[in-house]
N, CA, C and O of each residue as an XYZ file, in Angstrom:
896
protein
N       0.835     -1.200      0.000
C       0.000      0.000      0.000
C       0.869      1.250      0.000
O       1.980      1.265      0.530
N       0.333      2.280     -0.604
C       1.040      3.563     -0.612
C       0.668      4.349      0.619
O      -0.485      4.326      1.051
N       1.636      5.049      1.192
C       1.312      5.912      2.319
C       0.611      7.154      1.811
O       0.657      7.482      0.625
N      -0.047      7.845      2.753
C      -0.794      9.034      2.361
C       0.108     10.145      1.858
O      -0.340     11.105      1.231
N       1.411      9.987      2.155
C       2.338     11.034      1.684
C       2.845     10.757      0.280
O       3.477     11.613     -0.339
N       2.563      9.544     -0.228
C       3.008      9.240     -1.584
C       2.266     10.120     -2.582
O       1.056     10.322     -2.477
N       3.021     10.642     -3.556
C       2.405     11.471     -4.589
C       2.044     10.599     -5.792
O       2.823      9.733     -6.190
N       0.885     10.824     -6.360
C       0.523     10.043     -7.545
C       1.493     10.317     -8.686
O       2.030     11.417     -8.822
N       1.701      9.299     -9.493
C       2.599      9.459    -10.640
C       2.050     10.524    -11.577
O       0.851     10.550    -11.854
N       2.915     11.397    -12.064
C       2.415     12.453    -12.959
C       1.862     11.867    -14.252
O       2.412     10.912    -14.801
N       0.776     12.446    -14.726
C       0.187     11.985    -15.986
C       1.057     12.436    -17.151
O       1.579     13.551    -17.158
N       1.203     11.558    -18.132
C       2.004     11.968    -19.301
C       1.340     13.134    -20.022
O       0.124     13.173    -20.206
N       2.166     14.059    -20.413
C       1.638     15.233    -21.103
C       1.309     14.903    -22.548
O       2.055     14.208    -23.238
N       0.184     15.417    -22.980
C      -0.162     15.249    -24.384
C       0.691     16.190    -25.237
O       0.924     17.341    -24.870
N       1.146     15.684    -26.371
C       1.923     16.596    -27.233
C       1.052     17.750    -27.701
O      -0.101     17.568    -28.092
N       1.622     18.917    -27.652
C       0.873     20.099    -28.064
C       0.769     20.171    -29.578
O       1.728     19.911    -30.305
N      -0.417     20.529    -30.028
C      -0.598     20.760    -31.462
C       0.127     22.046    -31.831
O      -0.118     23.084    -31.217
N       1.012     22.000    -32.819
C       1.749     23.221    -33.162
C       0.798     24.332    -33.591
O      -0.155     24.102    -34.335
N       1.072     25.521    -33.115
C       0.264     26.670    -33.473
C       1.019     27.509    -34.495
O       2.219     27.751    -34.370
N       0.293     27.937    -35.490
C       0.898     28.727    -36.560
C       0.460     30.178    -36.430
O      -0.657     30.475    -36.005
N       1.347     31.057    -36.799
C       0.993     32.470    -36.855
C      -0.076     32.675    -37.922
O      -0.223     31.853    -38.827
N      -0.807     33.754    -37.814
C      -1.863     34.032    -38.783
C      -1.304     34.034    -40.197
O      -0.333     34.729    -40.497
N      -1.929     33.252    -41.054
C      -1.501     33.180    -42.444
C      -0.302     32.294    -42.684
O       0.261     32.307    -43.778
N       0.110     31.514    -41.676
C       1.331     30.718    -41.825
C       1.090     29.219    -41.715
O       2.053     28.454    -41.678
N      -0.149     28.777    -41.662
C      -0.457     27.350    -41.558
C      -0.461     26.754    -42.964
O      -1.361     27.056    -43.748
N       0.520     25.916    -43.306
C       0.589     25.401    -44.678
C      -0.604     24.515    -45.043
O      -1.025     24.494    -46.200
N      -1.148     23.789    -44.076
C      -2.306     22.939    -44.359
C      -3.532     23.776    -44.688
O      -4.294     23.446    -45.596
N      -3.718     24.863    -43.944
C      -4.858     25.743    -44.210
C      -4.715     26.402    -45.578
O      -5.680     26.499    -46.336
N      -3.513     26.849    -45.881
C      -3.280     27.478    -47.182
C      -3.532     26.483    -48.312
O      -4.143     26.828    -49.324
N      -3.062     25.252    -48.139
C      -3.258     24.222    -49.157
C      -4.736     23.915    -49.343
O      -5.183     23.684    -50.466
N      -5.497     23.909    -48.254
C      -6.936     23.642    -48.346
C      -7.648     24.739    -49.126
O      -8.546     24.464    -49.922
N      -7.241     25.982    -48.892
C      -7.852     27.099    -49.618
C      -7.538     27.010    -51.105
O      -8.419     27.213    -51.941
N      -6.292     26.709    -51.434
C      -5.903     26.594    -52.844
C      -6.639     25.434    -53.515
O      -7.084     25.558    -54.657
N      -6.768     24.319    -52.817
C      -7.485     23.178    -53.383
C      -8.952     23.523    -53.617
O      -9.516     23.187    -54.658
N      -9.564     24.194    -52.648
C     -10.953     24.604    -52.828
C     -11.106     25.565    -53.986
O     -12.056     25.466    -54.762
N     -10.168     26.499    -54.104
C     -10.214     27.458    -55.208
C     -10.066     26.754    -56.552
O     -10.744     27.104    -57.517
N      -9.195     25.779    -56.614
C      -8.998     25.038    -57.863
C     -10.296     24.377    -58.305
O     -10.653     24.424    -59.482
N     -10.992     23.768    -57.369
C     -12.250     23.105    -57.698
C     -13.280     24.101    -58.216
O     -13.965     23.843    -59.205
N     -13.381     25.230    -57.545
C     -14.393     26.226    -57.920
C     -14.047     26.897    -59.245
O     -14.911     27.040    -60.110
N     -12.793     27.310    -59.410
C     -12.394     27.965    -60.655
C     -12.594     27.050    -61.854
O     -13.079     27.489    -62.897
N     -12.228     25.794    -61.715
C     -12.335     24.875    -62.845
C     -13.796     24.544    -63.173
O     -14.132     24.289    -64.329
N     -14.643     24.549    -62.175
C     -16.052     24.243    -62.399
C     -16.848     25.444    -62.900
O     -17.728     25.304    -63.750
N     -16.533     26.629    -62.368
C     -17.370     27.796    -62.611
C     -16.715     28.872    -63.454
O     -17.403     29.753    -63.971
N     -15.387     28.818    -63.604
C     -14.689     29.908    -64.254
C     -14.393     31.015    -63.261
O     -14.932     31.032    -62.154
N     -13.533     31.938    -63.664
C     -13.076     32.969    -62.729
C     -14.192     33.950    -62.372
O     -14.401     34.245    -61.195
N     -14.900     34.448    -63.360
C     -15.895     35.485    -63.105
C     -17.058     34.976    -62.263
O     -17.515     35.665    -61.350
N     -17.532     33.792    -62.561
C     -18.689     33.256    -61.840
C     -18.338     32.826    -60.431
O     -19.199     32.823    -59.550
N     -17.094     32.464    -60.208
C     -16.674     31.995    -58.883
C     -16.680     33.151    -57.889
O     -16.178     34.234    -58.189
N     -17.239     32.923    -56.724
C     -17.238     33.949    -55.677
C     -16.345     33.499    -54.528
O     -16.026     32.318    -54.391
N     -15.953     34.454    -53.717
C     -15.163     34.115    -52.533
C     -15.954     33.192    -51.612
O     -15.379     32.314    -50.970
N     -17.271     33.386    -51.545
C     -18.114     32.508    -50.723
C     -18.075     31.077    -51.228
O     -18.015     30.137    -50.435
N     -18.110     30.904    -52.559
C     -18.019     29.563    -53.140
C     -16.700     28.895    -52.758
O     -16.661     27.716    -52.404
N     -15.635     29.667    -52.835
C     -14.315     29.127    -52.521
C     -14.222     28.755    -51.044
O     -13.675     27.710    -50.694
N     -14.760     29.615    -50.181
C     -14.733     29.330    -48.741
C     -15.507     28.055    -48.424
O     -15.085     27.253    -47.591
N     -16.636     27.876    -49.090
C     -17.431     26.667    -48.862
C     -16.661     25.429    -49.300
O     -16.635     24.423    -48.592
N     -16.035     25.505    -50.467
C     -15.277     24.351    -50.966
C     -14.070     24.048    -50.090
O     -13.703     22.886    -49.916
N     -13.451     25.086    -49.538
C     -12.246     24.908    -48.725
C     -12.561     24.639    -47.262
O     -11.690     24.195    -46.515
N     -13.813     24.906    -46.837
C     -14.176     24.714    -45.446
C     -13.578     25.755    -44.513
O     -13.209     25.444    -43.380
N     -13.481     27.001    -44.993
C     -12.937     28.085    -44.164
C     -13.879     29.275    -44.222
O     -14.761     29.340    -45.077
N     -13.689     30.201    -43.321
C     -14.465     31.438    -43.325
C     -13.811     32.470    -44.240
O     -12.652     32.328    -44.630
N     -14.579     33.514    -44.575
C     -14.009     34.578    -45.396
C     -12.855     35.265    -44.680
O     -11.843     35.606    -45.293
N     -13.017     35.463    -43.384
C     -11.946     36.130    -42.644
C     -10.658     35.322    -42.684
O      -9.569     35.891    -42.756
N     -10.778     33.999    -42.638
C      -9.593     33.146    -42.730
C      -8.973     33.234    -44.114
O      -7.755     33.350    -44.250
N      -9.806     33.179    -45.135
C      -9.273     33.255    -46.504
C      -8.493     34.545    -46.712
O      -7.422     34.541    -47.320
N      -9.037     35.656    -46.203
C      -8.377     36.944    -46.434
C      -7.098     37.114    -45.609
O      -6.304     38.017    -45.872
N      -6.903     36.261    -44.628
C      -5.616     36.263    -43.930
C      -4.521     35.733    -44.855
O      -3.369     36.161    -44.777
N      -4.891     34.799    -45.730
C      -3.909     34.157    -46.602
C      -3.806     34.824    -47.971
O      -2.728     34.870    -48.563
N      -4.915     35.333    -48.466
C      -4.933     35.893    -49.815
C      -5.709     37.207    -49.813
O      -6.783     37.310    -49.220
N      -5.148     38.205    -50.483
C      -5.739     39.546    -50.449
C      -6.997     39.650    -51.298
O      -7.859     40.487    -51.028
N      -7.111     38.804    -52.326
C      -8.238     38.917    -53.244
C      -8.400     37.614    -54.007
O      -7.575     36.706    -53.909
N      -9.471     37.545    -54.763
C      -9.703     36.379    -55.622
C      -8.614     36.284    -56.681
O      -8.172     35.189    -57.029
N      -8.184     37.432    -57.190
C      -7.108     37.445    -58.190
C      -5.800     36.915    -57.589
O      -5.088     36.134    -58.220
N      -5.505     37.342    -56.386
C      -4.299     36.886    -55.694
C      -4.335     35.377    -55.491
O      -3.322     34.698    -55.654
N      -5.491     34.863    -55.138
C      -5.643     33.423    -54.924
C      -5.471     32.660    -56.229
O      -4.834     31.607    -56.250
N      -6.028     33.175    -57.309
C      -5.886     32.509    -58.604
C      -4.422     32.444    -59.027
O      -3.951     31.411    -59.504
N      -3.708     33.549    -58.850
C      -2.292     33.565    -59.216
C      -1.490     32.583    -58.367
O      -0.596     31.908    -58.877
N      -1.805     32.502    -57.082
C      -1.105     31.552    -56.211
C      -1.371     30.122    -56.641
O      -0.470     29.283    -56.622
N      -2.597     29.847    -57.027
C      -2.959     28.513    -57.503
C      -2.171     28.147    -58.751
O      -1.614     27.054    -58.847
N      -2.129     29.070    -59.705
C      -1.407     28.806    -60.956
C       0.079     28.627    -60.689
O       0.707     27.720    -61.234
N       0.642     29.490    -59.848
C       2.075     29.419    -59.563
C       2.451     28.104    -58.896
O       3.499     27.533    -59.198
N       1.612     27.623    -58.000
C       1.908     26.363    -57.327
C       1.960     25.207    -58.309
O       2.843     24.353    -58.227
N       1.013     25.179    -59.239
C       0.991     24.106    -60.237
C       2.188     24.208    -61.185
O       2.711     23.199    -61.657
N       2.611     25.453    -61.452
C       3.701     25.638    -62.400
C       5.044     25.181    -61.853
O       5.877     24.667    -62.599
N       5.257     25.362    -60.578
C       6.557     25.044    -60.007
C       6.961     23.607    -60.306
O       8.103     23.343    -60.684
N       6.032     22.687    -60.139
C       6.329     21.276    -60.419
C       6.644     21.085    -61.897
O       7.536     20.312    -62.247
N       5.915     21.787    -62.768
C       6.156     21.652    -64.198
C       7.545     22.151    -64.568
O       8.238     21.505    -65.354
N       7.969     23.292    -64.015
C       9.271     23.833    -64.375
C      10.409     22.987    -63.821
O      11.470     22.902    -64.440
N      10.209     22.370    -62.683
C      11.220     21.441    -62.173
C      11.408     20.287    -63.147
O      12.534     19.859    -63.402
N      10.300     19.784    -63.692
C      10.374     18.691    -64.655
C      11.022     19.143    -65.959
O      11.790     18.394    -66.563
N      10.720     20.357    -66.391
C      11.317     20.871    -67.622
C      12.829     21.006    -67.471
O      13.585     20.614    -68.361
N      13.264     21.557    -66.350
C      14.695     21.738    -66.133
C      15.422     20.402    -66.042
O      16.495     20.233    -66.620
N      14.837     19.460    -65.317
C      15.497     18.163    -65.162
C      15.560     17.414    -66.480
O      16.493     16.644    -66.709
N      14.571     17.630    -67.363
C      14.576     16.934    -68.652
C      15.738     17.368    -69.532
O      16.173     16.611    -70.401
N      16.245     18.578    -69.318
C      17.329     19.098    -70.147
C      18.711     18.869    -69.545
O      19.725     19.186    -70.167
N      18.748     18.323    -68.346
C      20.022     18.106    -67.670
C      20.508     16.674    -67.869
O      19.770     15.803    -68.329
N      21.763     16.461    -67.513
C      22.320     15.115    -67.581
C      23.209     14.905    -68.790
O      23.364     15.794    -69.627
N      23.799     13.701    -68.872
C      24.777     13.427    -69.929
C      24.182     12.914    -71.243
O      24.926     12.635    -72.183
N      22.874     12.787    -71.323
C      22.254     12.235    -72.529
C      22.538     13.135    -73.737
O      22.760     14.336    -73.577
N      22.531     12.561    -74.935
C      22.709     13.390    -76.134
C      21.658     14.500    -76.202
O      20.558     14.377    -75.664
N      22.032     15.583    -76.879
C      21.141     16.741    -76.959
C      19.781     16.356    -77.541
O      18.753     16.824    -77.052
N      19.758     15.529    -78.553
C      18.484     15.149    -79.174
C      17.562     14.481    -78.161
O      16.357     14.737    -78.160
N      18.113     13.630    -77.302
C      17.301     12.950    -76.287
C      16.786     13.934    -75.248
O      15.646     13.829    -74.796
N      17.632     14.895    -74.869
C      17.205     15.872    -73.868
C      16.132     16.807    -74.433
O      15.182     17.167    -73.737
N      16.293     17.189    -75.687
C      15.269     18.021    -76.310
C      13.951     17.268    -76.435
O      12.881     17.844    -76.235
N      14.026     15.998    -76.762
C      12.805     15.189    -76.872
C      12.106     15.077    -75.522
O      10.880     15.148    -75.446
N      12.890     14.901    -74.455
C      12.301     14.827    -73.113
C      11.642     16.144    -72.742
O      10.558     16.158    -72.158
N      12.293     17.251    -73.080
C      11.717     18.578    -72.823
C      10.404     18.736    -73.585
O       9.409     19.193    -73.023
N      10.400     18.361    -74.855
C       9.198     18.519    -75.681
C       8.053     17.652    -75.166
O       6.901     18.087    -75.163
N       8.355     16.438    -74.734
C       7.304     15.575    -74.182
C       6.719     16.174    -72.905
O       5.502     16.205    -72.720
N       7.600     16.648    -72.031
C       7.142     17.232    -70.765
C       6.302     18.478    -71.005
O       5.240     18.648    -70.405
N       6.784     19.344    -71.882
C       6.068     20.585    -72.165
C       4.746     20.312    -72.873
O       3.709     20.866    -72.506
N       4.791     19.456    -73.888
C       3.578     19.165    -74.646
C       2.480     18.576    -73.781
O       1.317     18.960    -73.900
N       2.845     17.641    -72.907
C       1.852     17.031    -72.020
C       1.305     18.060    -71.035
O       0.112     18.056    -70.731
N       2.169     18.938    -70.537
C       1.742     19.915    -69.527
C       0.780     20.943    -70.115
O      -0.291     21.177    -69.556
N       1.148     21.553    -71.228
C       0.330     22.654    -71.737
C      -0.960     22.174    -72.406
O      -1.852     22.976    -72.682
N      -1.060     20.872    -72.665
C      -2.303     20.325    -73.214
C      -3.159     19.658    -72.146
O      -4.207     19.091    -72.457
N      -2.724     19.722    -70.890
C      -3.469     19.084    -69.803
C      -4.737     19.871    -69.478
O      -4.847     21.052    -69.805
N      -5.676     19.212    -68.842
C      -6.942     19.863    -68.496
C      -6.732     21.089    -67.607
O      -7.334     22.137    -67.840
N      -5.875     20.959    -66.584
C      -5.666     22.054    -65.641
C      -5.082     23.290    -66.314
O      -5.544     24.409    -66.085
N      -4.058     23.078    -67.150
C      -3.405     24.215    -67.798
C      -4.333     24.873    -68.811
O      -4.404     26.100    -68.885
N      -5.033     24.076    -69.580
C      -5.976     24.637    -70.551
C      -7.052     25.454    -69.849
O      -7.400     26.542    -70.307
N      -7.578     24.943    -68.747
C      -8.600     25.681    -67.998
C      -8.047     27.005    -67.481
O      -8.721     28.032    -67.557
N      -6.827     26.986    -66.958
C      -6.220     28.220    -66.451
C      -5.992     29.218    -67.582
O      -6.220     30.415    -67.402
N      -5.551     28.751    -68.727
C      -5.317     29.644    -69.859
C      -6.616     30.286    -70.330
O      -6.644     31.472    -70.661
N      -7.678     29.511    -70.359
C      -8.973     30.065    -70.766
C      -9.438     31.142    -69.793
O      -9.995     32.158    -70.207
N      -9.211     30.922    -68.503
C      -9.597     31.912    -67.502
C      -8.832     33.209    -67.724
O      -9.416     34.292    -67.692
N      -7.523     33.099    -67.950
C      -6.705     34.299    -68.140
C      -7.113     35.040    -69.407
O      -7.204     36.267    -69.406
N      -7.357     34.310    -70.476
C      -7.777     34.948    -71.725
C      -9.083     35.714    -71.522
O      -9.267     36.802    -72.068
N      -9.983     35.137    -70.732
C     -11.290     35.762    -70.513
C     -11.193     37.067    -69.735
O     -12.028     37.954    -69.911
N     -10.183     37.195    -68.876
C     -10.094     38.400    -68.041
C      -8.957     39.336    -68.441
O      -8.832     40.426    -67.882
N      -8.126     38.924    -69.403
C      -6.918     39.698    -69.723
C      -7.226     41.075    -70.299
O      -6.460     42.013    -70.080
N      -8.329     41.218    -71.029
C      -8.612     42.517    -71.648
C      -8.882     43.579    -70.587
O      -8.413     44.710    -70.714
N      -9.629     43.231    -69.547
C      -9.917     44.227    -68.513
C      -8.900     44.198    -67.387
O      -8.816     45.145    -66.605
N      -8.120     43.118    -67.294
C      -7.067     43.025    -66.284
C      -5.762     42.599    -66.957
O      -5.277     41.491    -66.728
N      -5.193     43.483    -67.791
C      -3.971     43.115    -68.504
C      -2.804     42.803    -67.563
O      -1.875     42.091    -67.943
N      -2.848     43.328    -66.349
C      -1.786     43.025    -65.395
C      -1.750     41.542    -65.049
O      -0.677     40.963    -64.879
N      -2.929     40.928    -64.944
C      -2.982     39.486    -64.671
C      -2.456     38.712    -65.865
O      -1.693     37.759    -65.706
N      -2.864     39.122    -67.068
C      -2.363     38.454    -68.265
C      -0.851     38.548    -68.377
O      -0.186     37.576    -68.737
N      -0.312     39.719    -68.069
C       1.136     39.920    -68.147
C       1.874     39.034    -67.146
O       2.868     38.394    -67.488
N       1.383     39.003    -65.922
C       2.039     38.184    -64.898
C       1.919     36.700    -65.222
O       2.848     35.930    -64.978
N       0.789     36.303    -65.766
C       0.590     34.905    -66.156
C       1.607     34.505    -67.225
O       2.192     33.423    -67.174
N       1.803     35.398    -68.190
C       2.764     35.113    -69.260
C       4.191     35.091    -68.729
O       4.956     34.177    -69.038
N       4.551     36.085    -67.936
C       5.932     36.193    -67.468
C       6.328     35.043    -66.545
O       7.487     34.628    -66.538
N       5.391     34.532    -65.778
C       5.710     33.432    -64.881
C       5.456     32.075    -65.514
O       5.714     31.040    -64.899
N       4.947     32.076    -66.751
C       4.639     30.832    -67.432
C       5.428     30.667    -68.712
O       6.526     30.111    -68.710
N       4.862     31.156    -69.812
C       5.492     30.968    -71.121
C       6.895     31.553    -71.165
O       7.812     30.926    -71.695
N       7.073     32.750    -70.612
C       8.397     33.377    -70.639
C       9.408     32.578    -69.825
O      10.576     32.482    -70.199
N       8.961     32.012    -68.724
C       9.861     31.229    -67.876
C      10.265     29.929    -68.564
O      11.429     29.530    -68.508
N       9.307     29.271    -69.211
C       9.635     28.057    -69.956
C      10.589     28.340    -71.105
O      11.501     27.558    -71.375
N      10.376     29.456    -71.774
C      11.270     29.870    -72.858
C      12.680     30.075    -72.329
O      13.646     29.678    -72.979
N      12.812     30.693    -71.154
C      14.129     30.970    -70.576
C      14.863     29.690    -70.211
O      16.081     29.604    -70.364
N      14.120     28.684    -69.723
C      14.731     27.390    -69.377
C      15.385     26.773    -70.608
O      16.523     26.308    -70.542
N      14.673     26.768    -71.722
C      15.216     26.198    -72.955
C      16.322     27.070    -73.525
O      17.335     26.556    -73.999
N      16.138     28.384    -73.483
C      17.128     29.301    -74.046
C      18.490     29.122    -73.399
O      19.509     29.169    -74.089
N      18.530     28.919    -72.093
C      19.809     28.750    -71.394
C      20.564     27.535    -71.926
O      21.785     27.582    -72.080
N      19.851     26.458    -72.204
C      20.495     25.240    -72.721
C      20.960     25.458    -74.157
O      22.056     25.031    -74.520
N      20.153     26.108    -74.968
C      20.560     26.374    -76.347
C      21.809     27.252    -76.388
O      22.685     27.041    -77.227
N      21.897     28.217    -75.507
C      23.095     29.062    -75.444
C      24.332     28.233    -75.117
O      25.398     28.461    -75.689
N      24.201     27.280    -74.210
C      25.323     26.403    -73.852
C      25.752     25.559    -75.049
O      26.943     25.382    -75.303
N      24.764     25.040    -75.779
C      25.090     24.182    -76.920
C      25.718     24.969    -78.065
O      26.567     24.440    -78.782
N      25.317     26.210    -78.244
C      25.957     27.062    -79.253
C      27.404     27.328    -78.853
O      28.299     27.308    -79.698
N      27.628     27.573    -77.585
C      28.994     27.813    -77.098
C      29.867     26.579    -77.282
O      31.065     26.703    -77.535
N      29.281     25.389    -77.158
C      30.034     24.142    -77.353
C      30.252     23.807    -78.825
O      31.082     22.961    -79.157
N      29.511     24.465    -79.699
C      29.656     24.215    -81.121
C      28.754     23.134    -81.666
O      28.896     22.748    -82.826
N      27.820     22.628    -80.858
C      26.910     21.595    -81.354
C      25.746     22.180    -82.137
O      25.140     21.496    -82.961
N      25.433     23.438    -81.881
C      24.355     24.116    -82.592
C      24.881     25.418    -83.193
O      25.780     26.054    -82.643
N      24.308     25.796    -84.320
C      24.597     27.095    -84.938
C      23.261     27.814    -85.086
O      22.449     27.461    -85.942
N      23.037     28.829    -84.243
C      21.743     29.504    -84.197
C      21.965     31.017    -84.235
O      22.498     31.583    -83.281
N      21.570     31.672    -85.313
C      21.787     33.116    -85.398
C      20.875     33.927    -84.483
O      21.255     35.008    -84.033
N      19.681     33.419    -84.204
C      18.729     34.132    -83.349
C      18.243     33.153    -82.275
O      17.279     32.416    -82.479
N      18.924     33.160    -81.141
C      18.626     32.190    -80.084
C      17.216     32.333    -79.505
O      16.524     31.324    -79.374
N      16.759     33.539    -79.154
C      15.395     33.647    -78.621
C      14.339     33.117    -79.590
O      13.399     32.436    -79.180
N      14.499     33.433    -80.882
C      13.549     32.941    -81.876
C      13.575     31.420    -81.946
O      12.522     30.785    -82.011
N      14.753     30.836    -81.934
C      14.869     29.379    -82.021
C      14.193     28.699    -80.828
O      13.541     27.666    -80.982
N      14.352     29.282    -79.644
C      13.695     28.713    -78.461
C      12.181     28.778    -78.604
O      11.486     27.818    -78.271
N      11.664     29.899    -79.095
C      10.219     30.001    -79.325
C       9.765     28.971    -80.353
O       8.712     28.354    -80.190
N      10.543     28.785    -81.398
C      10.177     27.829    -82.428
C      10.061     26.413    -81.859
O       9.118     25.687    -82.175
N      11.018     26.029    -81.023
C      10.968     24.672    -80.482
C       9.801     24.492    -79.516
O       9.175     23.433    -79.481
N       9.513     25.521    -78.739
C       8.352     25.452    -77.843
C       7.076     25.243    -78.645
O       6.235     24.424    -78.276
N       6.930     25.975    -79.731
C       5.741     25.823    -80.575
C       5.673     24.435    -81.198
O       4.602     23.830    -81.258
N       6.804     23.935    -81.656
C       6.833     22.611    -82.267
C       6.470     21.513    -81.270
O       5.942     20.473    -81.662
N       6.745     21.733    -79.999
C       6.528     20.698    -78.993
C       5.065     20.308    -78.847
O       4.761     19.178    -78.466
N       4.166     21.224    -79.144
C       2.732     20.919    -79.045
C       2.007     21.239    -80.349
O       0.809     21.519    -80.354
N       2.749     21.193    -81.452
C       2.175     21.545    -82.750
C       0.967     20.659    -83.065
O       1.037     19.433    -82.979
N      -0.130     21.300    -83.429
C      -1.329     20.563    -83.797
C      -2.194     20.132    -82.629
O      -3.287     19.606    -82.843
N      -1.746     20.337    -81.415
C      -2.502     19.875    -80.240
C      -2.979     21.021    -79.354
O      -4.145     21.065    -78.960
N      -2.071     21.949    -79.041
C      -2.396     22.956    -78.036
C      -3.587     23.826    -78.434
O      -4.500     24.007    -77.629
N      -3.602     24.363    -79.638
C      -4.712     25.233    -80.042
C      -6.020     24.457    -80.155
O      -7.083     24.988    -79.836
N      -5.952     23.232    -80.596
C      -7.168     22.412    -80.663
C      -7.739     22.179    -79.272
O      -8.955     22.122    -79.091
N      -6.846     22.043    -78.286
C      -7.307     21.893    -76.912
C      -7.867     23.220    -76.377
O      -8.924     23.243    -75.746
N      -7.157     24.310    -76.632
C      -7.548     25.612    -76.096
C      -8.935     26.014    -76.565
O      -9.723     26.554    -75.789
N      -9.238     25.753    -77.832
C     -10.519     26.166    -78.405
C     -11.552     25.041    -78.409
O     -12.553     25.114    -79.121
N     -11.303     23.997    -77.608
C     -12.267     22.912    -77.385
C     -12.546     22.073    -78.630
O     -13.554     21.368    -78.693
N     -11.666     22.148    -79.609
C     -11.800     21.250    -80.751
C     -11.464     19.823    -80.330
O     -12.079     18.870    -80.809
N     -10.490     19.676    -79.434
C     -10.132     18.379    -78.864
C     -10.560     18.377    -77.405
O     -10.083     19.192    -76.615
N     -11.447     17.475    -77.046
C     -12.010     17.469    -75.696
C     -11.076     16.859    -74.663
O     -11.207     17.134    -73.470
N     -10.147     16.043    -75.102
C      -9.245     15.369    -74.171
C      -7.796     15.593    -74.581
O      -7.518     15.849    -75.752
N      -6.870     15.501    -73.630
C      -5.454     15.679    -73.973
C      -4.971     14.593    -74.934
O      -5.521     13.492    -74.946
N      -3.954     14.889    -75.737
C      -3.372     13.854    -76.598
C      -2.751     12.758    -75.750
O      -2.324     12.995    -74.620
N      -2.705     11.558    -76.308
C      -2.141     10.423    -75.589
C      -0.624     10.569    -75.473
O      -0.007     11.380    -76.164
N      -0.042      9.769    -74.588
C       1.413      9.803    -74.414
C       2.117      9.430    -75.708
O       3.179      9.973    -76.015
N       1.538      8.511    -76.469
C       2.142      8.096    -77.736
C       2.141      9.243    -78.744
O       3.121      9.450    -79.460
N       1.042      9.982    -78.794
C       0.949     11.116    -79.716
C       1.908     12.230    -79.284
O       2.575     12.839    -80.120
N       1.971     12.487    -77.991
C       2.900     13.492    -77.471
C       4.340     13.126    -77.826
O       5.117     13.985    -78.242
N       4.695     11.846    -77.662
C       6.058     11.392    -77.950
C       6.382     11.528    -79.431
O       7.485     11.942    -79.790
N       5.430     11.182    -80.296
C       5.661     11.296    -81.737
C       5.839     12.753    -82.147
O       6.690     13.068    -82.978
N       5.043     13.631    -81.571
C       5.175     15.060    -81.855
C       6.533     15.583    -81.391
O       7.164     16.390    -82.074
N       6.972     15.117    -80.232
C       8.270     15.540    -79.706
C       9.408     15.105    -80.621
O      10.316     15.888    -80.902
N       9.362     13.879    -81.080
C      10.418     13.383    -81.972
C      10.450     14.167    -83.274
O      11.525     14.465    -83.796
N       9.283     14.500    -83.798
C       9.225     15.297    -85.019
C       9.778     16.695    -84.782
O      10.469     17.248    -85.637
N       9.473     17.269    -83.618
C       9.980     18.604    -83.280
C      11.501     18.616    -83.237
O      12.135     19.533    -83.759
N      12.083     17.602    -82.618
C      13.547     17.513    -82.519
C      14.163     17.358    -83.907
O      15.161     18.009    -84.217
N      13.579     16.506    -84.739
C      14.114     16.288    -86.085
C      14.110     17.580    -86.892
O      15.094     17.903    -87.558
N      13.012     18.314    -86.833
C      12.926     19.571    -87.580
C      13.903     20.609    -87.029
O      14.557     21.324    -87.788
N      13.993     20.681    -85.700
C      14.859     21.671    -85.064
C      16.325     21.411    -85.403
O      17.047     22.333    -85.783
N      16.761     20.178    -85.269
C      18.168     19.859    -85.531
C      18.500     19.903    -87.016
O      19.644     20.166    -87.387
N      17.512     19.648    -87.871
C      17.745     19.754    -89.311
C      18.092     21.186    -89.697
O      18.780     21.420    -90.691
N      17.618     22.131    -88.914
C      17.898     23.548    -89.183
C      19.120     24.052    -88.448
O      19.895     24.832    -89.002
N      19.312     23.614    -87.184
C      20.292     24.268    -86.323
C      21.486     23.400    -85.903
O      22.431     23.933    -85.322
N      21.484     22.112    -86.167
C      22.625     21.290    -85.761
C      23.860     21.681    -86.560
O      23.772     21.892    -87.770
N      25.001     21.779    -85.903
C      26.232     22.181    -86.584
C      26.669     21.141    -87.606
O      27.336     21.477    -88.584
N      26.298     19.876    -87.390
C      26.742     18.790    -88.272
C      25.757     18.465    -89.368
O      25.933     17.471    -90.074
N      24.706     19.286    -89.535
C      23.693     18.983    -90.554
C      24.342     19.057    -91.934
O      25.277     19.820    -92.176
N      23.815     18.251    -92.800
C      24.385     18.219    -94.160
C      23.730     19.288    -95.035
O      24.073     19.419    -96.210
């Protein structure tokens, strides 16, 4: 038996749930972005309301405004988050010891699949719809998207010209040309709803191989 002076064993403390500063909870931010993605893709930018987004995300308006200043700010954050993964894939496709033709083909496959995907097409349609009255959004969308992808490829082309594997009189133009070739015949058909579904992996790969063949036929230093 224990004497009356014995103290009971202390109860184990429960681990405290970490508390985040206002606007700093990554799970809450992710939930808001996910809810916004669902609403924007279903309703479009103009029809979507902050109330719709809050309902989809399971947060209050006051909480949403702690993380994002406006619906436009939230849309840009959503697009930027999706893009980061795409640009990591684009950069990695161009790196490594593989021959240039293989690296260009990998870049074209990655880019072609990305820009013809449902998410990217939906985002592009939203931006096109609002760009006339909000050219600032259109500009930022382009600079953080198409311009950034162009820069990734341009850096590699500059390296290859310096090594003597490519002869390109206008490097920026050549980079734009290859980007266009990567989704030739697919991207515009998707954008304007002529094609309801993305091209298959086999079609994307065939388009990429054709893009590389045409590009190197013009710019390879060893072309006949």
